[in-house]
N, C-alpha and C positions, 0 to 999 in steps of 0.2 A: 555377868550372866548368870545364868541357873545352871546347876548340874549339867542338866540333859542336854541342855545345849552342848557343855563343855563334851560333855560323851557323847554326844555326835560328829560334833565338830573332829576331836580325838578319834574314832573310827572311821568319817570320810577320812585322814589322811593317812590312816594306818590302812585302809583298802586301796588310797590310791596308789599309796608305793609298794605296797605286795602285787596288785595287782600291771607296774612300770614293771616289777621285778621282774613277773612272769612273762612277758612279751617280748623281753627285752632276749638279743642274739649273747649266745655265750661270746667271750674274745676270739676260741677260736673259729666259727662262725664266720662270725665277723669280720676277724683279719687275715683270715688264712682259705679262701676258696681253692687255691693252689693245690695247698697241699692235700684239702679234704679230697678232694678231686683224683691226683693223685694215689694218695693210699687206698681209695673204693678202687679205684685200677687195678690197684695188687691185688687185693682180697679178692675180687669177685677171678685175675688171672690164677690167683691159688685155686678155687673153686672150678674153675674151668680146669685144670693142671688133674684134679683131683679125679674126676668124671670123664676126663681119657682114658687114665690109665686103670678105673674101675672100667669102657668101655675094652680094652685092650687097645686101644689104638695107638698108644704113646706108654711107651716102655720105662722102665724105673730109672734104667739110666738120663732115656729123654727126660724126665719128668724131675731128675734132680737135678742135670742142666739146667734146665727151665726156673725152679726154682731156684738155684744159685744164682741164675741172672737178675729173677725176681728181686733176690735180697740182696744183692748189687747195687739195682735204683733203691731201694729204702734204702740204703745207708748213704748214695749220693742224693737224697732227699733229705733226710736229717743232716748232712753235712753245707746242703746247702743250705738252709732254715738256718744254721748255728753262725753262717756268715752273715746275715739278712737282717737281724732281729726277729729272727722264728717268724720269718717270713721267704717264701720266692718269688722272685723276678719273674718276670712276663718271659724274658729268653731260657730262665732255665725250668720255670712249668713246661715249658716250648722242648727243651731238652727232652724232659722225663719224658713228657708224651713222646716223642718219637722215639725212645727208649721202648716204651712201653708196647707202642704197635709194633716196631721189632720182635720184641717176645711174643705178643697176641697171635701177629701171623703166624709165627711154627706152632702153636696150638692147635691143633685139630686138625692136620696136614696132611 
């Protein structure tokens, strides 16, 4: 083999490895869609609480209670995930979503 051929093969292998790594999902995305959704909803609810306080539609006391409820859900999510190899079961995911729904309904009443 010539030096050019070896260089071309090495470059092709290297390019393939880089492309495959860039296209692969992270372990979090691949293995934890429930956790991603739960935490995204919690962040969204946090922003909504702040908006409602700024508009004067929620008092600071009401916001504290809602933030406390969200923190409890996040703590529960972490505990559940720690019991199941860092992922949520369907039942746990459903339970957390129901809890988030209850908090969500209290925002912007």
